[in-house]
Wavefront OBJ file of the C-alpha trace (Angstrom):
o trace
v -30.133 31.527 -47.061
v -26.338 31.297 -48.115
v -23.673 31.422 -45.247
v -19.798 33.292 -46.108
v -17.423 32.147 -43.990
v -15.491 34.407 -41.372
v -11.560 34.107 -41.068
v -9.369 35.060 -38.863
v -6.250 36.853 -38.946
v -4.517 34.390 -37.539
v -5.729 31.737 -40.333
v -5.708 33.865 -43.545
v -1.424 34.721 -42.472
v -1.188 31.062 -42.984
v -3.333 30.923 -46.282
v -0.409 33.676 -47.284
v 2.182 31.014 -46.137
v 0.814 28.167 -48.419
v 0.339 30.420 -51.074
v 3.745 31.432 -51.253
v 5.134 28.377 -51.602
v 5.115 26.448 -55.006
v 2.676 23.745 -53.511
v 0.879 23.680 -49.961
v 3.286 22.359 -47.227
v 2.562 18.734 -45.753
v 3.223 17.369 -42.299
v 2.734 14.464 -43.143
v 3.888 10.638 -41.160
v 4.342 7.431 -43.181
v 4.365 4.326 -42.851
v 1.034 3.279 -41.195
v -2.144 3.813 -43.080
v -3.291 6.506 -41.117
v -1.670 10.034 -41.164
v -0.758 11.395 -37.513
v 0.539 14.550 -35.810
v 0.959 15.298 -32.073
v 3.822 14.587 -29.676
v 7.147 13.877 -31.114
v 7.258 10.091 -28.930
v 7.479 7.267 -31.062
v 4.211 5.627 -32.971
v 4.173 2.707 -34.183
v 1.410 0.621 -35.510
v 1.642 -3.354 -37.181
v 4.808 -2.823 -36.171
v 6.245 -0.128 -38.220
v 7.855 2.627 -37.735
v 5.685 6.838 -38.217
v 7.875 8.934 -39.088
v 7.698 12.999 -39.707
v 7.983 14.395 -42.492
v 7.563 17.845 -43.596
v 7.009 18.116 -47.484
v 5.228 19.967 -50.447
v 2.801 16.855 -51.808
v -0.048 15.750 -49.978
v -2.280 16.522 -46.666
v -3.961 19.833 -44.779
v -5.884 21.242 -47.311
v -7.532 24.516 -46.780
v -10.566 22.994 -44.782
v -7.629 22.200 -42.333
v -7.264 26.313 -40.955
v -10.587 26.542 -41.678
v -11.334 24.174 -39.303
v -8.968 25.261 -36.284
v -10.779 27.463 -33.802
v -9.899 31.059 -32.897
v -7.224 32.735 -30.572
v -8.478 31.323 -27.437
v -11.298 29.723 -28.041
v -11.986 25.949 -26.783
v -12.482 23.058 -28.433
v -13.119 19.289 -28.230
v -10.027 16.693 -28.712
v -10.710 14.836 -32.384
v -8.720 11.784 -32.795
v -5.044 11.750 -33.754
v -6.219 9.676 -36.831
v -7.683 12.640 -38.285
v -5.213 14.572 -40.222
v -7.582 17.440 -40.222
v -7.684 17.896 -36.749
v -4.480 18.416 -35.612
v -4.184 21.819 -33.216
v -1.548 24.438 -34.692
v -0.328 24.072 -31.128
v 0.412 20.259 -30.614
v 1.842 20.168 -33.956
v 5.564 18.362 -32.958
v 8.164 21.590 -33.991
v 5.687 24.196 -31.852
v 7.453 23.928 -28.669
v 10.962 21.394 -28.891
v 14.163 23.036 -27.040
v 17.005 23.070 -28.811
v 19.036 20.475 -28.088
v 22.028 21.556 -30.070
v 23.953 23.350 -27.342
v 27.738 22.420 -27.617
v 27.529 19.590 -29.161
v 29.851 18.633 -32.445
v 28.489 17.935 -35.856
v 30.630 16.240 -38.975
v 29.994 16.676 -42.549
v 31.107 15.492 -45.589
v 30.074 17.072 -49.120
v 29.154 15.075 -52.287
v 28.679 16.431 -56.239
v 28.759 20.093 -57.579
v 29.627 23.453 -56.049
v 26.072 24.081 -54.522
v 26.466 21.813 -52.565
v 29.728 23.021 -50.557
v 27.877 26.447 -51.047
v 24.898 24.664 -49.272
v 27.686 23.202 -46.466
v 28.265 26.661 -45.585
v 25.353 27.777 -45.181
v 24.254 25.118 -43.467
v 27.638 25.465 -41.124
v 26.135 29.322 -40.831
v 22.397 28.235 -39.088
v 23.684 25.215 -37.082
v 26.353 27.749 -35.627
v 24.103 29.799 -34.322
v 22.140 27.515 -33.132
v 25.050 26.645 -30.504
v 26.623 23.490 -32.422
v 30.790 23.593 -33.602
v 32.189 21.822 -36.415
v 34.667 18.962 -35.927
v 36.834 17.520 -38.822
v 37.362 14.311 -36.881
v 34.362 11.802 -37.292
v 34.629 9.755 -33.579
v 34.455 13.248 -32.131
v 30.840 13.860 -33.543
v 27.754 14.056 -32.076
v 26.053 14.273 -35.629
v 27.119 13.456 -38.651
v 26.358 15.073 -42.257
v 26.151 14.019 -46.261
v 25.455 16.692 -48.960
v 24.291 14.482 -51.466
v 23.595 14.178 -55.241
v 21.805 12.938 -56.614
v 22.510 13.402 -60.121
v 23.523 10.523 -61.124
v 23.090 6.875 -59.789
v 26.750 6.329 -59.201
v 27.065 9.406 -56.515
v 24.216 8.005 -54.571
v 25.544 4.108 -54.902
v 28.523 5.827 -52.548
v 26.277 7.448 -50.139
v 24.899 4.355 -49.823
v 27.724 2.506 -48.514
v 29.018 5.254 -46.729
v 25.527 5.154 -44.503
v 25.607 0.959 -44.382
v 29.697 2.306 -42.413
v 28.014 4.635 -40.384
v 25.626 2.614 -39.540
v 28.539 -0.173 -38.528
v 29.999 2.672 -36.541
v 26.330 3.312 -34.272
v 25.823 -0.263 -33.782
v 29.826 -1.932 -32.822
v 32.127 0.931 -32.650
v 29.981 3.840 -30.613
v 27.265 1.638 -29.796
v 27.169 3.984 -25.818
v 28.323 7.438 -27.885
v 25.948 6.425 -31.740
v 26.334 9.234 -33.820
v 22.786 10.982 -35.202
v 22.903 10.736 -39.048
v 21.699 13.034 -40.982
v 21.024 12.701 -44.945
v 21.395 16.489 -46.829
v 20.888 18.089 -50.113
v 18.980 16.534 -53.282
v 19.269 12.910 -52.923
v 17.071 13.713 -49.017
v 14.608 15.391 -51.518
v 14.393 12.217 -53.877
v 14.410 9.402 -51.510
v 13.087 11.145 -48.488
v 11.269 8.042 -47.825
v 13.637 5.003 -48.350
v 15.720 6.492 -46.235
v 14.199 6.507 -43.165
v 12.930 3.909 -43.611
v 15.507 1.825 -44.658
v 16.606 -0.075 -41.190
v 17.564 3.025 -39.173
v 20.353 4.403 -41.367
v 19.282 8.081 -41.172
v 17.939 10.244 -38.430
v 17.476 13.345 -40.134
v 16.750 14.121 -43.409
v 16.936 17.342 -45.038
v 16.303 18.907 -48.845
v 18.030 21.662 -50.297
v 15.294 24.510 -49.322
v 14.720 23.455 -44.968
v 18.330 24.097 -44.111
v 16.665 26.875 -41.359
v 14.280 24.290 -39.614
v 17.620 21.544 -39.098
v 18.076 22.986 -35.286
v 14.905 22.241 -34.857
v 14.490 18.909 -36.602
v 17.315 17.500 -34.274
v 15.806 18.269 -31.652
v 12.429 16.366 -32.417
v 15.036 13.854 -33.242
v 16.837 13.601 -29.500
v 13.221 14.230 -28.712
v 11.934 10.647 -30.043
v 12.909 7.181 -31.487
v 12.115 7.682 -35.527
v 13.201 9.605 -38.071
v 12.508 12.811 -39.173
v 12.332 15.095 -42.952
v 12.076 18.257 -44.139
v 12.193 18.054 -47.502
v 10.061 21.592 -49.020
v 10.316 23.366 -51.644
v 9.766 26.343 -51.491
v 9.237 29.665 -54.443
v 11.254 31.675 -52.909
v 13.970 30.969 -50.652
v 17.515 32.359 -51.097
v 19.655 32.601 -48.014
v 21.139 35.918 -48.705
v 20.624 36.881 -45.067
v 22.970 34.352 -44.797
v 26.464 34.695 -44.669
v 28.437 31.032 -45.180
v 30.300 29.915 -43.155
v 34.183 28.884 -45.461
v 34.658 24.750 -44.782
v 38.142 26.204 -45.539
v 39.207 29.810 -44.555
v 42.574 29.860 -46.020
v 40.649 29.687 -49.640
v 41.388 33.029 -51.611
v 38.595 31.859 -54.128
v 34.763 31.151 -52.787
v 31.980 30.172 -54.991
v 28.808 32.801 -54.464
v 25.437 31.732 -55.014
v 22.973 33.773 -56.513
v 20.310 32.153 -57.146
v 18.183 28.401 -56.832
v 16.684 25.870 -59.060
v 16.090 25.479 -62.343
v 13.353 26.059 -64.794
v 14.538 24.600 -67.935
v 13.586 20.696 -67.022
v 15.588 18.842 -69.920
v 13.630 15.422 -70.036
v 17.581 13.603 -67.917
v 17.515 15.793 -65.122
v 16.735 15.730 -62.391
v 17.485 19.391 -60.510
v 13.821 20.730 -60.906
v 12.310 18.231 -58.867
v 14.966 18.222 -56.097
v 15.802 22.054 -56.300
v 12.819 23.429 -57.009
v 11.959 26.640 -59.581
v 14.983 29.270 -60.288
v 14.715 32.571 -58.174
v 17.299 34.965 -57.721
v 18.424 36.662 -54.528
v 18.697 40.768 -55.052
v 21.734 42.402 -57.041
v 22.408 44.306 -53.433
v 22.886 41.412 -50.808
v 24.940 39.799 -53.562
v 27.190 42.579 -54.106
v 27.474 43.237 -50.323
v 28.639 39.905 -49.942
v 31.113 40.778 -52.314
v 32.708 43.689 -51.130
v 32.382 41.717 -47.799
v 34.684 39.077 -49.307
v 36.829 41.772 -50.995
v 37.933 43.345 -47.419
v 38.725 39.455 -46.105
v 41.578 39.331 -49.354
v 39.494 36.710 -51.489
v 40.931 37.220 -54.173
v 38.180 34.860 -56.675
v 33.794 35.069 -56.889
v 32.945 32.244 -58.868
v 29.195 32.871 -59.343
v 26.355 29.967 -59.100
v 23.335 28.750 -59.568
v 21.622 25.776 -61.620
v 21.436 27.821 -64.751
v 23.087 31.237 -63.300
v 22.646 33.335 -66.455
v 19.374 33.031 -66.070
v 19.858 35.564 -63.346
v 16.167 38.009 -62.621
v 16.475 39.791 -59.735
v 12.549 42.135 -59.628
v 13.383 43.334 -56.038
v 13.541 47.193 -55.649
v 17.586 49.100 -55.512
v 18.395 52.293 -54.351
v 21.405 52.224 -57.118
v 20.658 50.882 -60.388
v 17.099 50.361 -62.102
v 18.450 48.756 -65.925
v 15.272 46.472 -66.567
v 15.606 43.691 -68.901
v 19.294 44.818 -69.689
v 20.260 41.892 -71.020
v 17.160 39.664 -71.013
v 16.595 38.429 -74.576
v 17.559 34.768 -76.363
v 21.128 33.300 -77.317
v 20.211 33.381 -81.635
v 18.097 30.131 -82.245
v 17.547 29.017 -79.051
v 14.530 28.806 -77.066
v 12.480 27.117 -73.877
v 9.789 24.821 -72.622
v 8.135 27.788 -69.854
v 6.998 30.990 -70.617
v 9.904 33.044 -69.873
v 9.047 36.115 -67.160
v 9.549 39.474 -68.408
v 11.051 42.257 -66.857
v 13.706 42.800 -63.255
v 17.209 43.093 -63.708
v 19.340 40.061 -65.678
v 22.221 38.387 -65.281
v 24.014 41.289 -67.423
v 23.937 43.822 -65.079
v 24.634 41.184 -61.775
v 28.344 40.251 -64.002
v 29.135 44.259 -64.882
v 28.097 44.957 -60.800
v 29.979 42.233 -59.786
v 33.160 43.518 -61.396
v 33.208 47.591 -60.367
v 33.435 45.752 -56.649
v 37.264 45.315 -56.738
v 39.201 45.369 -60.224
v 41.926 42.668 -58.590
v 39.063 40.233 -57.853
v 39.328 37.985 -60.878
v 35.243 36.709 -61.464
v 33.787 33.688 -62.156
v 30.601 32.062 -63.112
v 28.561 28.416 -63.341
v 27.026 27.147 -64.709
v 25.226 28.871 -67.757
v 22.740 27.702 -69.962
v 23.558 28.072 -73.833
v 20.469 29.748 -74.079
v 20.920 32.762 -72.029
v 24.140 34.403 -73.695
v 23.259 37.732 -75.035
v 25.038 40.559 -76.369
v 24.817 42.773 -73.431
v 26.420 39.993 -71.516
v 29.244 38.586 -73.893
v 30.267 42.641 -74.143
v 30.353 42.429 -69.939
v 32.795 39.615 -70.228
v 34.664 41.277 -73.133
v 34.981 44.716 -71.249
v 36.038 43.483 -67.557
v 39.521 43.002 -67.385
v 38.682 40.932 -64.020
v 36.111 38.599 -65.931
v 37.381 35.305 -66.815
v 37.491 34.555 -70.302
v 36.256 31.276 -69.943
v 32.623 29.857 -70.818
v 30.941 27.232 -69.605
v 28.572 26.323 -72.777
v 27.043 22.626 -72.018
v 26.601 20.576 -75.709
v 25.428 17.440 -73.456
v 24.632 16.138 -77.390
v 25.764 16.673 -80.388
v 23.028 15.688 -82.576
v 19.701 17.981 -83.216
v 17.456 14.539 -83.074
v 19.174 14.071 -79.595
v 18.655 16.961 -78.360
v 14.958 17.666 -79.231
v 14.445 14.407 -77.271
v 16.572 15.782 -74.128
v 14.676 19.329 -74.221
v 17.281 21.483 -74.655
v 15.887 24.411 -76.914
v 18.522 24.174 -79.495
v 19.851 22.223 -81.982
v 23.222 20.664 -83.348
v 23.248 24.606 -85.955
v 22.640 26.747 -83.034
v 25.424 25.637 -81.051
v 27.844 25.915 -83.147
v 26.403 29.385 -84.433
v 26.625 30.830 -80.954
v 30.824 29.300 -80.655
v 31.213 30.446 -83.676
v 29.498 34.376 -82.715
v 30.187 34.658 -79.249
v 34.317 33.821 -80.517
v 34.010 36.711 -83.257
v 32.629 39.027 -79.730
v 36.102 37.636 -77.506
v 38.996 36.053 -79.782
v 40.622 34.680 -76.356
v 37.729 32.879 -74.746
v 38.235 28.618 -73.876
v 35.504 27.218 -73.844
v 33.983 24.447 -70.875
v 31.425 21.931 -71.465
v 29.467 18.586 -70.229
v 28.516 15.584 -71.953
v 26.275 12.924 -72.148
v 26.955 9.733 -73.916
v 24.566 7.240 -74.439
v 20.933 8.667 -73.759
v 18.036 7.141 -74.742
v 17.692 6.054 -78.193
v 20.725 7.183 -79.210
v 21.631 6.247 -82.316
v 25.356 5.335 -83.785
v 24.623 8.337 -86.008
v 23.781 10.604 -83.206
v 26.526 9.589 -80.722
v 29.108 11.031 -84.575
v 27.254 14.097 -84.979
v 28.195 14.168 -80.859
v 32.253 13.577 -80.784
v 31.878 16.216 -84.956
v 31.141 19.110 -82.507
v 33.815 18.794 -80.354
v 36.152 18.049 -83.273
v 34.598 21.184 -84.761
v 34.512 23.504 -81.133
v 37.895 22.496 -79.410
v 36.705 22.581 -75.327
v 39.249 23.227 -73.113
v 37.603 21.376 -70.499
v 35.197 18.635 -70.869
v 32.302 16.798 -68.082
v 31.610 14.051 -70.231
v 29.144 10.754 -68.545
v 27.529 8.248 -69.573
v 23.862 8.532 -69.068
v 22.434 7.862 -65.760
v 17.995 7.433 -65.717
v 16.985 9.440 -62.926
v 13.111 8.400 -61.234
v 11.144 11.560 -61.772
v 12.458 12.947 -65.150
v 10.597 13.321 -68.005
v 13.115 10.862 -69.266
v 11.894 8.276 -66.962
v 7.946 8.742 -68.128
v 8.565 8.301 -71.808
v 11.610 7.216 -72.973
v 13.655 3.532 -71.997
v 16.874 3.688 -71.617
v 17.807 1.270 -73.889
v 22.066 1.908 -74.324
v 23.524 -1.087 -73.172
v 25.830 -0.619 -70.665
v 28.890 -1.771 -73.026
v 27.736 0.733 -75.847
v 27.945 3.513 -72.957
v 31.085 3.355 -72.382
v 32.216 2.252 -75.856
v 30.744 5.860 -76.428
v 32.232 7.436 -73.811
v 35.826 6.716 -74.643
v 35.892 7.448 -78.284
v 33.654 11.083 -76.396
v 37.063 11.205 -73.482
v 39.890 10.265 -76.550
v 38.495 12.808 -79.210
v 38.472 15.534 -76.046
v 41.685 14.809 -75.036
v 42.956 14.735 -78.163
v 41.602 18.456 -79.345
v 42.502 20.304 -76.559
v 46.114 19.179 -76.418
v 46.009 20.043 -79.977
v 45.069 23.001 -79.069
v 46.392 24.004 -75.036
v 49.853 23.650 -78.080
v 48.828 27.589 -78.550
v 49.928 29.384 -75.102
v 53.355 27.443 -75.309
v 56.085 30.094 -75.160
v 53.409 32.750 -74.802
v 53.766 35.241 -71.231
v 50.358 35.134 -69.041
v 48.860 35.868 -66.014
v 48.236 32.853 -63.317
v 46.449 33.015 -59.675
v 48.804 31.509 -57.357
v 47.562 29.162 -54.855
v 49.608 27.127 -53.554
v 50.644 23.403 -53.526
v 49.708 20.533 -55.117
v 48.415 17.570 -51.858
v 50.066 14.920 -53.825
v 53.418 15.920 -55.050
v 53.592 20.305 -53.016
v 54.197 21.074 -56.533
v 53.026 25.369 -57.096
v 50.539 25.768 -59.349
v 47.691 27.740 -60.193
v 45.234 28.853 -62.578
v 44.935 31.270 -65.616
v 41.975 33.656 -66.952
v 40.885 30.467 -69.555
v 40.516 27.806 -67.113
v 44.229 25.910 -66.982
v 45.542 24.601 -64.361
v 48.878 25.731 -64.539
v 51.877 24.217 -62.688
v 54.740 26.589 -61.527
v 58.363 26.223 -62.072
v 59.075 29.397 -58.570
v 62.682 30.352 -58.209
v 64.532 30.512 -55.319
v 64.450 34.645 -55.558
v 61.123 33.729 -56.017
v 58.508 34.400 -52.769
v 55.134 33.809 -53.491
v 51.764 33.820 -51.277
v 48.366 32.308 -51.758
v 46.264 35.054 -53.883
v 49.732 36.784 -55.710
v 49.423 37.070 -59.361
v 52.192 36.703 -60.708
v 53.425 36.678 -64.373
v 54.859 33.330 -66.256
v 56.062 31.666 -69.717
v 54.491 28.734 -70.861
v 56.931 26.371 -71.720
v 54.768 23.354 -72.275
v 51.523 21.665 -72.470
v 49.459 18.631 -72.086
v 44.757 17.756 -72.591
v 44.553 19.153 -68.469
v 46.930 21.580 -67.681
v 49.896 24.036 -68.739
v 53.667 24.260 -67.291
v 55.139 27.645 -66.960
v 58.029 29.237 -65.762
v 57.505 31.941 -62.792
v 58.544 35.251 -64.402
v 57.918 37.757 -61.365
v 54.512 39.007 -59.392
v 52.650 41.616 -60.573
v 48.934 42.773 -60.654
v 45.889 41.866 -62.762
v 46.088 45.252 -64.240
v 49.238 45.954 -64.691
v 49.526 42.915 -66.663
v 46.164 43.704 -68.400
v 47.694 47.486 -69.495
v 51.066 45.369 -70.325
v 49.252 42.452 -72.608
v 46.090 43.822 -73.820
v 43.323 41.794 -74.247
v 42.105 40.279 -77.992
v 38.852 42.113 -78.228
v 38.495 44.866 -75.231
v 36.754 48.133 -75.697
v 38.491 51.135 -73.870
v 38.427 51.170 -70.296
v 36.454 53.818 -69.359
v 37.962 55.993 -65.916
v 37.327 53.872 -63.195
v 36.101 50.994 -64.653
v 37.882 47.346 -64.352
l 1 2 3 4 5 6 7 8 9 10 11 12 13 14 15 16 17 18 19 20 21 22 23 24 25 26 27 28 29 30 31 32 33 34 35 36 37 38 39 40 41 42 43 44 45 46 47 48 49 50 51 52 53 54 55 56 57 58 59 60 61 62 63 64 65 66 67 68 69 70 71 72 73 74 75 76 77 78 79 80 81 82 83 84 85 86 87 88 89 90 91 92 93 94 95 96 97 98 99 100 101 102 103 104 105 106 107 108 109 110 111 112 113 114 115 116 117 118 119 120 121 122 123 124 125 126 127 128 129 130 131 132 133 134 135 136 137 138 139 140 141 142 143 144 145 146 147 148 149 150 151 152 153 154 155 156 157 158 159 160 161 162 163 164 165 166 167 168 169 170 171 172 173 174 175 176 177 178 179 180 181 182 183 184 185 186 187 188 189 190 191 192 193 194 195 196 197 198 199 200 201 202 203 204 205 206 207 208 209 210 211 212 213 214 215 216 217 218 219 220 221 222 223 224 225 226 227 228 229 230 231 232 233 234 235 236 237 238 239 240 241 242 243 244 245 246 247 248 249 250 251 252 253 254 255 256 257 258 259 260 261 262 263 264 265 266 267 268 269 270 271 272 273 274 275 276 277 278 279 280 281 282 283 284 285 286 287 288 289 290 291 292 293 294 295 296 297 298 299 300 301 302 303 304 305 306 307 308 309 310 311 312 313 314 315 316 317 318 319 320 321 322 323 324 325 326 327 328 329 330 331 332 333 334 335 336 337 338 339 340 341 342 343 344 345 346 347 348 349 350 351 352 353 354 355 356 357 358 359 360 361 362 363 364 365 366 367 368 369 370 371 372 373 374 375 376 377 378 379 380 381 382 383 384 385 386 387 388 389 390 391 392 393 394 395 396 397 398 399 400 401 402 403 404 405 406 407 408 409 410 411 412 413 414 415 416 417 418 419 420 421 422 423 424 425 426 427 428 429 430 431 432 433 434 435 436 437 438 439 440 441 442 443 444 445 446 447 448 449 450 451 452 453 454 455 456 457 458 459 460 461 462 463 464 465 466 467 468 469 470 471 472 473 474 475 476 477 478 479 480 481 482 483 484 485 486 487 488 489 490 491 492 493 494 495 496 497 498 499 500 501 502 503 504 505 506 507 508 509 510 511 512 513 514 515 516 517 518 519 520 521 522 523 524 525 526 527 528 529 530 531 532 533 534 535 536 537 538 539 540 541 542 543 544 545 546 547 548 549 550 551 552 553 554 555 556 557 558 559 560 561 562 563 564 565 566 567 568 569 570 571 572 573 574 575 576 577 578 579 580 581 582 583 584 585 586 587 588 589 590 591 592 593 594 595
């Protein structure tokens, strides 16, 4: 006779939770040959410390859940060395009193704007748990480093900082040594190494696990060993958390609208450290933008690892334009199967632009494949959507782009630039460029240089290639371009950018423009702001003109370099008034009530 297992509702719920994750969750202690679970006391074997790690890779299976007793049943305890024997109620995180009440945390941020946004989410979580932020390292009970794993140099800076913090714990403040936590992409990538490195780190927390951080800190306070949660989620967006801004006086903010990336470019670690793409609902984003507008915020940058692949599949009472703007750019492709349906980035950008016609809207970082005409028309037809588009090139060589798995050719990229300029005549472009990718030849490098000359980027982020473990390039290619060759090619790329940008920026000299005033520079206390095209603009302000951060000011450009503009401030204005006086090239006639 065949027997069918009977699963209780509680166990079924556990299994359901597992299925919602990109991979099954794992509770793992490493440092010994046997996994162990139980209380949070120190566990050692053979002189090595065990650390409690939550991840997605190996550990309890479905059989683990099926083996648990039904509610109220009594069973004999099993040996702790058997991972499948762990009782759910015995897991360390299930009954731990919060440690954070009144304790102070200090946070340092490394890397991209997504890390800044993550830090603001983290602060909201910690504040709710009773922690208080301090801006003085010496006052901190907990020190967090929000880290980046994109390049080796960024990780090296974090390791140096951790060494300094260890000296703080052992020499400067041994009687009140701060707990040290490593967060973000480096946390996910190097979790074991971080915890095992001579007690440099107490807590490791990945990008999708910030909600668990108060409990991780509580666990660490009860044990001599480190703890980590680096589980990647298929649906975590933190949409229900209102970020606590690092600088409450700033008039511009970055607002996360999606997380993760599906592109799997061969050089990039992001899909492995931040997981697959998932998007917040349009309704939650609009609600937050309205709140920011009511607080006087004058500029919002929509943020995501691949922001223009945004795809909201939630239900909305206001709009239901399914699939609007879902086509790929002409000549572009993906290595993954794209999902159909959902409301796309063109609709999101349009709706955000309608919230406040005096609030400027930007977005970063996009992928060139996701620029359908519908999105270009939204940028063209809304005066408060800035006309600077970040268009990452990475390489100007078709053969190198194929190795990078970028999904386009040199010709397709140049065709996209030409098409965007035909729709938005005054658009400016920024870009990312990598020098010395695996196997790059001298001819491929010169292809990149020639594309930079042809496009004429207004801003560029240029780097020598840095091999990252776990990436496709790490598995398939060799980092075979010598460092001195990378450095030489990078210098030529940088010189090419500055030469072309300096020439192009001369077109602004003598024209009038709109600048959002931001305040005084830190070093020289010089008034500055930014224009719609992504330029930093230094201002000469007459004594009779009083400006506050967040004011729009009409300016006359008097000088330009490759990196910035200089201008005379003429008079305060509004965004709408300026573009009534100086209509944007190519903009469609605005309908009543639109921006």
